[in-house]
C-alpha positions in Angstrom: 0.0 0.0 0.0 3.1 2.2 -0.3 2.2 5.5 -2.1 -1.4 5.5 -0.7 -2.5 9.1 -0.3 -4.7 10.6 2.4 -7.5 11.2 -0.2 -7.5 7.5 -1.2 -7.5 6.4 2.4 -10.9 8.1 3.0 -10.0 11.7 4.0 -12.6 14.2 3.0 -11.2 17.2 1.3 -12.5 19.6 3.9 -10.8 17.8 6.8 -7.5 19.1 8.0 -4.7 16.5 8.5 -2.2 15.7 11.1 0.6 13.5 9.8 2.6 11.3 12.2 6.0 10.2 10.8 8.6 7.7 11.9 11.0 5.5 10.0 9.1 2.2 9.9 5.5 3.3 10.6 5.2 0.2 12.7 4.9 1.4 16.3 4.9 5.1 17.4 3.3 6.7 14.3 0.7 4.0 14.0 -0.2 4.3 17.6 -0.4 8.1 17.4 -2.7 7.9 14.4 -5.0 5.5 16.3 -5.0 7.7 19.4 -5.7 10.9 17.5 -8.5 9.4 15.3 -10.2 7.9 18.4 -11.3 11.4 19.4 -10.2 14.0 16.8 -11.2 17.7 16.9 -14.0 18.4 14.5 -12.7 18.6 10.9 -9.4 16.9 11.7 -8.0 13.4 10.9 -4.6 11.8 11.3 -2.5 9.7 9.0 0.8 8.1 9.6 3.7 7.1 7.4 7.3 6.0 7.4 10.4 7.1 5.6 11.3 3.4 5.2 8.1 1.5 6.1 8.2 -2.0 7.6 6.3 -4.8 5.9 3.9 -5.1 8.8 3.2 -3.4 12.2 5.4 -4.4 15.1 3.6 -7.5 16.6 3.3 -5.7 20.0 1.6 -2.6 18.6 -1.9 -4.0 18.4 -1.9 -5.6 21.8 -0.5 -2.4 23.4 -3.3 -0.4 21.8 -5.9 -2.9 22.8 -4.8 -2.5 26.4 -6.0 1.1 26.3 -9.2 0.3 24.3 -8.0 1.2 20.8 -7.5 -0.6 17.5 -4.7 -0.1 15.1 -5.3 1.7 11.9 -6.7 -0.6 9.2 -3.7 0.1 6.9 -0.3 -1.6 6.9 2.8 0.6 7.3 3.0 3.1 4.3 5.6 5.1 2.7 5.7 8.9 3.3 4.9 10.8 0.1 5.3 14.4 -1.0 1.6 14.7 -1.3 1.1 13.7 2.4 3.6 16.3 3.4 2.0 19.0 1.3 -1.6 18.4 2.4 -0.8 18.1 6.1 -1.5 21.0 8.4 0.5 19.5 11.3 3.5 17.2 10.9 4.9 15.3 13.9 8.0 13.2 13.9 8.7 10.7 16.7 12.4 11.4 17.2 13.8 9.0 14.7 14.2 11.2 11.6 17.9 11.7 11.0 19.6 12.9 7.9 19.9 9.3 6.5 16.3 8.4 6.9 14.6 11.8 6.4 13.5 13.1 3.0 15.1 16.5 2.7 11.7 18.1 2.1 10.4 17.2 5.5 13.2 19.2 7.2 12.3 22.2 5.0 8.7 22.2 6.3 7.3 23.1 9.6 7.2 20.0 11.9 7.3 19.0 15.5 9.6 16.4 16.8 8.5 14.5 19.9 11.8 12.7 20.5 10.4 9.4 21.8 12.5 6.2 21.9 11.6 3.4 19.6 9.5 1.0 21.7 10.3 -1.9 19.4 13.7 -2.1 21.0 12.3 -2.0 24.5 10.8 -4.5 26.9 7.0 -4.5 27.5 7.2 -2.2 30.5 9.2 0.5 28.6 7.0 0.0 25.5 4.0 0.9 27.7 5.8 3.9 29.0 6.5 5.2 25.5 2.9 4.4 24.5 1.6 6.4 27.5 3.9 9.3 26.8 2.7 9.3 23.2 -0.9 9.2 24.4 -0.3 12.3 26.6 1.3 14.2 23.7 -1.5 13.2 21.3 -4.1 14.4 23.8 -2.2 17.6 24.3 -2.2 18.2 20.5 -5.9 17.5 20.3 -6.5 20.1 23.1 -4.3 22.6 21.3 -6.1 22.1 17.9 -9.5 22.5 19.6 -8.4 25.6 21.4 -7.0 27.1 18.2 -10.1 26.3 16.2 -12.3 27.8 19.0 -10.3 31.0 19.0 -10.5 31.2 15.2 -14.3 30.8 15.3 -14.6 33.4 18.0 -12.8 35.9 15.9 -15.1 35.3 13.0 -14.2 35.7 9.3 -11.4 38.0 8.4 -12.0 40.7 5.7 
């Protein structure tokens, strides 16, 4: 499913997009997508992608999400595309995008780096810690986007 775009994955044109990016799109970015889309602000959706996507999600990703009542996204790990970068309003990297794995264009765009360790290399206790840190950050991003949207609505249309 490499090369799949947000539009072909069911995003309505009017929805704004958050893009979660890591190297393999097998743990952190997939979990972030699931967490965000469980309770997104109105008009927002999340996608996730990898700079060198794995062939399948990490085998612990789904069980770790189920522990907190969530399901993994329905898609396998997907490759990051220029279109995904272009149409995303918010781009978040997980702390694994270095010069060797990062498309140069991502570093030219506005993005946030959350600097989280790769849970695939950790035991279950530490995997859960990363998952829980990720959940806190996703919830914070959702609050931020809701607040920004509320302030924009309160100001009304600009002339």
